N, C-alpha and C positions, 0 to 999 in steps of 0.2 A: 470518262473524265470525271474526277471528283473534285467537288466545290466544297471548301470549308470555310466557315464563318466564325472568326475566333473574336471574341470580347477581350480587349486588351486595357489594363489600367496602368497609368505612368506615362503615357504620351502627351505630351504638352503642346508640340510645334512641328513643322514641316520636317526638321531634322530627326527628330524622334521617329517620325513615320520611314524616313529614309534608313535609319538605323535598324529598325524593324525588318523593313523589306531586303535590306542586304544580308542581314543575319539568316533570314529564310532562304535567300537564293544561293548562299555559300553552303548550306546545310542540306538543302533537297533540291532535286531537278523539278523546276516548275514551269508551266505554261504561262501563268500570269500571278501577280503578287499586287495587292492595292491596299496600302494603310492609310486610315483616316482618324487622325487625333480628335477631329470635331465629333465623329460617331464613335469614338473609342473602339474601333474594330480593324481587322485585317481580313481582307478575303483572300483566299489562296486557291487556285486550280492546278490540280496536278494529276498525273496518273496514277501517282502511289496510294497506298491504302494506309493512312496515318491515323493513329490515336491522339486523344488528348495527351498523353503522356508523352508521346513523341515531341508534339509542339513544345511543352513545358521543357523537356531537355533542351531544346534549343533557345529559348526566349527566357528560361529563368536566370541564367547567368549573366542576362543583360541588366537586369532590374525590372523588366516589364513582366505583369503577372497577367495570367489568362484568366478571365472570369467567367466566360463561356465558351461553348463549342458546340458547333452544329455541322453535320454533314449532308449534302445532297448531291446529285447528279448534274454537272455542269453540261450545257448545250450551247453549241456554237451557231449562232444566227448573224447573217449579214457581216462576217468578219469580226464579230465580237463574242466573248463569252458572256453567258447568262447563267 
């Protein structure tokens, strides 16, 4: 399982978080997605191998801009992905 942490510019409220999460859910098959306008990031867990460009193609049309990208391995511990 792959874990991506994307820095996002432009989220200002809970509705922005929902918009980003919905866009990602509709575009790719996810195990988990969690956006935070406080932390200005979104965490995506999926089996897919995705590049920063893949995420930009999904989010750029919405007006949200990716400011950082990191990838690691997600591990499930006690019913939660970490």
